[in-house]
TORKOL-4160 file (C-alpha; in steps of 0.2 Angstrom, whole numbers, padded with zeros to 4 digits, m for minus):
154
<pt num="1" X="0168" Y="m0003" Z="m0047"/>
<pt num="2" X="0151" Y="0005" Z="m0046"/>
<pt num="3" X="0149" Y="0024" Z="m0044"/>
<pt num="4" X="0139" Y="0032" Z="m0030"/>
<pt num="5" X="0125" Y="0036" Z="m0042"/>
<pt num="6" X="0124" Y="0017" Z="m0047"/>
<pt num="7" X="0123" Y="0012" Z="m0029"/>
<pt num="8" X="0110" Y="0025" Z="m0025"/>
<pt num="9" X="0099" Y="0018" Z="m0039"/>
<pt num="10" X="0101" Y="0001" Z="m0031"/>
<pt num="11" X="0098" Y="0006" Z="m0013"/>
<pt num="12" X="0085" Y="0020" Z="m0014"/>
<pt num="13" X="0067" Y="0017" Z="m0018"/>
<pt num="14" X="0060" Y="0025" Z="m0033"/>
<pt num="15" X="0045" Y="0032" Z="m0023"/>
<pt num="16" X="0037" Y="0032" Z="m0006"/>
<pt num="17" X="0020" Y="0030" Z="0002"/>
<pt num="18" X="0020" Y="0041" Z="0017"/>
<pt num="19" X="0007" Y="0038" Z="0030"/>
<pt num="20" X="m0004" Y="0054" Z="0032"/>
<pt num="21" X="m0015" Y="0048" Z="0047"/>
<pt num="22" X="m0011" Y="0039" Z="0063"/>
<pt num="23" X="m0021" Y="0024" Z="0057"/>
<pt num="24" X="m0011" Y="0023" Z="0041"/>
<pt num="25" X="0006" Y="0024" Z="0051"/>
<pt num="26" X="0000" Y="0011" Z="0063"/>
<pt num="27" X="m0005" Y="0000" Z="0049"/>
<pt num="28" X="0013" Y="m0001" Z="0042"/>
<pt num="29" X="0024" Y="m0015" Z="0049"/>
<pt num="30" X="0041" Y="m0023" Z="0045"/>
<pt num="31" X="0048" Y="m0008" Z="0036"/>
<pt num="32" X="0066" Y="m0002" Z="0036"/>
<pt num="33" X="0062" Y="0016" Z="0032"/>
<pt num="34" X="0059" Y="0030" Z="0045"/>
<pt num="35" X="0041" Y="0036" Z="0050"/>
<pt num="36" X="0032" Y="0021" Z="0044"/>
<pt num="37" X="0035" Y="0025" Z="0026"/>
<pt num="38" X="0034" Y="0011" Z="0013"/>
<pt num="39" X="0048" Y="0011" Z="0000"/>
<pt num="40" X="0043" Y="0007" Z="m0018"/>
<pt num="41" X="0058" Y="m0001" Z="m0027"/>
<pt num="42" X="0050" Y="m0012" Z="m0041"/>
<pt num="43" X="0035" Y="m0011" Z="m0052"/>
<pt num="44" X="0022" Y="m0017" Z="m0052"/>
<pt num="45" X="0022" Y="m0014" Z="m0033"/>
<pt num="46" X="0008" Y="m0023" Z="m0025"/>
<pt num="47" X="m0001" Y="m0018" Z="m0009"/>
<pt num="48" X="m0014" Y="m0028" Z="0001"/>
<pt num="49" X="m0020" Y="m0033" Z="0019"/>
<pt num="50" X="m0009" Y="m0044" Z="0029"/>
<pt num="51" X="m0021" Y="m0048" Z="0043"/>
<pt num="52" X="m0034" Y="m0042" Z="0054"/>
<pt num="53" X="m0034" Y="m0037" Z="0072"/>
<pt num="54" X="m0045" Y="m0048" Z="0083"/>
<pt num="55" X="m0050" Y="m0050" Z="0102"/>
<pt num="56" X="m0044" Y="m0066" Z="0110"/>
<pt num="57" X="m0047" Y="m0068" Z="0128"/>
<pt num="58" X="m0051" Y="m0050" Z="0130"/>
<pt num="59" X="m0034" Y="m0045" Z="0122"/>
<pt num="60" X="m0031" Y="m0037" Z="0105"/>
<pt num="61" X="m0020" Y="m0048" Z="0094"/>
<pt num="62" X="m0015" Y="m0049" Z="0076"/>
<pt num="63" X="m0023" Y="m0063" Z="0067"/>
<pt num="64" X="m0011" Y="m0068" Z="0053"/>
<pt num="65" X="m0019" Y="m0073" Z="0036"/>
<pt num="66" X="m0014" Y="m0091" Z="0030"/>
<pt num="67" X="m0006" Y="m0091" Z="0013"/>
<pt num="68" X="m0004" Y="m0107" Z="0003"/>
<pt num="69" X="0014" Y="m0104" Z="m0001"/>
<pt num="70" X="0024" Y="m0092" Z="0010"/>
<pt num="71" X="0038" Y="m0091" Z="m0002"/>
<pt num="72" X="0027" Y="m0083" Z="m0015"/>
<pt num="73" X="0019" Y="m0067" Z="m0007"/>
<pt num="74" X="0004" Y="m0059" Z="m0015"/>
<pt num="75" X="0010" Y="m0042" Z="m0011"/>
<pt num="76" X="0026" Y="m0032" Z="m0010"/>
<pt num="77" X="0020" Y="m0023" Z="0006"/>
<pt num="78" X="0006" Y="m0029" Z="0018"/>
<pt num="79" X="m0005" Y="m0017" Z="0028"/>
<pt num="80" X="m0014" Y="m0021" Z="0044"/>
<pt num="81" X="m0032" Y="m0016" Z="0044"/>
<pt num="82" X="m0038" Y="m0015" Z="0062"/>
<pt num="83" X="m0055" Y="m0007" Z="0058"/>
<pt num="84" X="m0072" Y="m0015" Z="0063"/>
<pt num="85" X="m0077" Y="m0013" Z="0044"/>
<pt num="86" X="m0062" Y="m0019" Z="0034"/>
<pt num="87" X="m0056" Y="m0006" Z="0021"/>
<pt num="88" X="m0041" Y="m0015" Z="0013"/>
<pt num="89" X="m0043" Y="m0030" Z="0003"/>
<pt num="90" X="m0030" Y="m0044" Z="0003"/>
<pt num="91" X="m0025" Y="m0039" Z="m0015"/>
<pt num="92" X="m0030" Y="m0021" Z="m0014"/>
<pt num="93" X="m0020" Y="m0011" Z="m0027"/>
<pt num="94" X="m0003" Y="m0009" Z="m0035"/>
<pt num="95" X="0008" Y="0005" Z="m0042"/>
<pt num="96" X="0015" Y="0003" Z="m0059"/>
<pt num="97" X="0028" Y="0013" Z="m0069"/>
<pt num="98" X="0023" Y="0013" Z="m0088"/>
<pt num="99" X="0032" Y="0024" Z="m0101"/>
<pt num="100" X="0039" Y="0035" Z="m0087"/>
<pt num="101" X="0022" Y="0038" Z="m0079"/>
<pt num="102" X="0016" Y="0032" Z="m0063"/>
<pt num="103" X="m0001" Y="0023" Z="m0061"/>
<pt num="104" X="m0012" Y="0016" Z="m0047"/>
<pt num="105" X="m0022" Y="0001" Z="m0052"/>
<pt num="106" X="m0035" Y="m0005" Z="m0040"/>
<pt num="107" X="m0035" Y="m0024" Z="m0041"/>
<pt num="108" X="m0053" Y="m0027" Z="m0039"/>
<pt num="109" X="m0054" Y="m0022" Z="m0021"/>
<pt num="110" X="m0071" Y="m0023" Z="m0012"/>
<pt num="111" X="m0070" Y="m0005" Z="m0005"/>
<pt num="112" X="m0060" Y="0003" Z="m0019"/>
<pt num="113" X="m0046" Y="0016" Z="m0019"/>
<pt num="114" X="m0047" Y="0035" Z="m0020"/>
<pt num="115" X="m0034" Y="0046" Z="m0027"/>
<pt num="116" X="m0036" Y="0064" Z="m0021"/>
<pt num="117" X="m0055" Y="0064" Z="m0024"/>
<pt num="118" X="m0056" Y="0052" Z="m0039"/>
<pt num="119" X="m0063" Y="0035" Z="m0035"/>
<pt num="120" X="m0057" Y="0019" Z="m0044"/>
<pt num="121" X="m0062" Y="0001" Z="m0041"/>
<pt num="122" X="m0073" Y="m0005" Z="m0027"/>
<pt num="123" X="m0087" Y="m0018" Z="m0028"/>
<pt num="124" X="m0073" Y="m0030" Z="m0035"/>
<pt num="125" X="m0072" Y="m0019" Z="m0051"/>
<pt num="126" X="m0054" Y="m0013" Z="m0052"/>
<pt num="127" X="m0048" Y="0003" Z="m0061"/>
<pt num="128" X="m0033" Y="0014" Z="m0065"/>
<pt num="129" X="m0028" Y="0032" Z="m0063"/>
<pt num="130" X="m0012" Y="0041" Z="m0066"/>
<pt num="131" X="m0001" Y="0047" Z="m0051"/>
<pt num="132" X="0009" Y="0062" Z="m0049"/>
<pt num="133" X="0020" Y="0068" Z="m0035"/>
<pt num="134" X="0010" Y="0073" Z="m0019"/>
<pt num="135" X="m0006" Y="0064" Z="m0024"/>
<pt num="136" X="m0015" Y="0056" Z="m0009"/>
<pt num="137" X="m0020" Y="0038" Z="m0010"/>
<pt num="138" X="m0034" Y="0032" Z="0001"/>
<pt num="139" X="m0037" Y="0013" Z="0003"/>
<pt num="140" X="m0055" Y="0010" Z="0005"/>
<pt num="141" X="m0071" Y="0020" Z="0006"/>
<pt num="142" X="m0073" Y="0038" Z="0009"/>
<pt num="143" X="m0073" Y="0035" Z="0028"/>
<pt num="144" X="m0057" Y="0026" Z="0028"/>
<pt num="145" X="m0042" Y="0033" Z="0038"/>
<pt num="146" X="m0029" Y="0023" Z="0028"/>
<pt num="147" X="m0022" Y="0038" Z="0018"/>
<pt num="148" X="m0004" Y="0039" Z="0010"/>
<pt num="149" X="0005" Y="0052" Z="0001"/>
<pt num="150" X="0014" Y="0047" Z="m0015"/>
<pt num="151" X="0031" Y="0054" Z="m0016"/>
<pt num="152" X="0042" Y="0052" Z="m0031"/>
<pt num="153" X="0061" Y="0051" Z="m0027"/>
<pt num="154" X="0070" Y="0051" Z="m0044"/>
């Protein structure tokens, strides 16, 4: 029989991405956590754009991206980018846990990733920065509204 602590380790995420803007909260879908938070259970935890918002017959619709193999997702969490100028790449960034330290790694995104005020990636270059509890992660350029707070739970 497993202890309560063992069960908590299986059920609770190791970290969260908490939306800090309305745009970030509205970009999160299909989550089981309250307040549009994204749970980070496994590493590397990959994040990217699911689809875009388009206008069809005068109505706003989600235009799903076609993936060659639906059984092998490219990301652990998908974000809806509804902006006119896309900020989030299909394979934007990931969070990893290496030697008990968290890192954000830009996966060669077009617009980059900003942690607090430090830019990584952009122009398909990629990059890596360490993360600590409470850091703000912005997906895209300085003008992006997709801002999440990194929260460590254990």
